[in-house]
N, C-alpha and C positions, 0 to 999 in steps of 0.2 A: 820368401813367400808369407801372403797376407796373414793376418790374426784375422780366425773371425771376429765378427760383432756381438759387443751384447746384447742381452733380449730389450735393454732401452733401445741402444745404436739403432734394432730393426724395428724398432715400432715406428721411431722417428723417421728413417726408412721409408717407411708403408707409408705413414702418414704426407710424408713428401710426395710420393708419385703421385698417390692421393687426388692431393692439392693442385700439384700438377697436373692431372691426367680433367679434375675437371675444371680448375682459366681456361689448360685451352680446346676444352668440350665449349663451356660459353664464348671464348675469341673467336670463335668463326672460322680461324685461320686453320687450316690442316695443317696435320698432327707433325709434317718434313719441317711448315713451316716456324711454325708456335714451336721448333722443338729450335732451328735455329739460333730463331732471336732469343731463344734463353736456355741457349748453349748446350743441350742436353745430346742423351745419344737418343737418334730416332728407332733405333736399336731396342735402346732400355725403353724405350717408351712403351712400346710393341711387346713389351715381353709383361711390363707390367700393366697392361691392358688387357691385357690375356688373363693375367693371373687375377688382378682382380673382376673380369667379367665371372670366373670361373665360379669364383667365394657369391657372386650375388646369393644366393638362392641360399647360399648356408649362412647358419649366425654361429659368428666370432666375436670372440673373448677379447677387449680392447684395455687391457691395465695400462692404470691412470696411477698417478699417485696423488695420497690424497692423504686429511691428515684424521679424519674421524668423518666413518658411514653413522648413520641412525634411522632408525627403523622409526619416523620420527611424522610424516607429511600430515597426515590426522589416526586422532584415533581409531577411525571408522573404517580408515581406509590400506592394506598395506601397500609399500611402498619406500623408497629410502631416500633420504635428503643426501647428495655427495658433495660436503668441503673440501675446497678445494686449499690446501695453503695459504689461508690467511687472501687470497683472489678472490670469488666463488663460492655458491652452489649452486648445485643441481637438484630437481627433483626429479625422482625418477617416481614414476607412478606402476603399480601392480602390471597394466598392457600398455607399458612401450616402447617401442619400435627401436630392437637395438643399430637400425638402419642410418634413423632416423637420432641418434645418442651417437653412432661412432661418427657420423659427419658432423656432428656437431665437434667434439673430442677432435677430427681433428683442422676443423677451423681452426679454431682455439689456441692449438696446440704450434701452426703453422703464423699465430700470429704479432 
């Protein structure tokens, strides 16, 4: 019997598949050829493609390991500055795009 994935592993797995889907789209290869070249299951790729496509319309929460969150971008503008443990900071203004932030975090997680 397979042990269930932790929430952290689930997030990592989602980001991994999202990165593969993005790379496959940019590669110009068919999904089948991309899967062959990267030793991925064609059916799993299809599953994740459908799963992400259904969620495009919904805003999603993306958990991130953080050291500090402060409301200090500018005193006159609401927002957050997210400091990622000794690596970088991300400024998020009040009218940010959740989809753009999720893509950024996916790229950062997979580099």
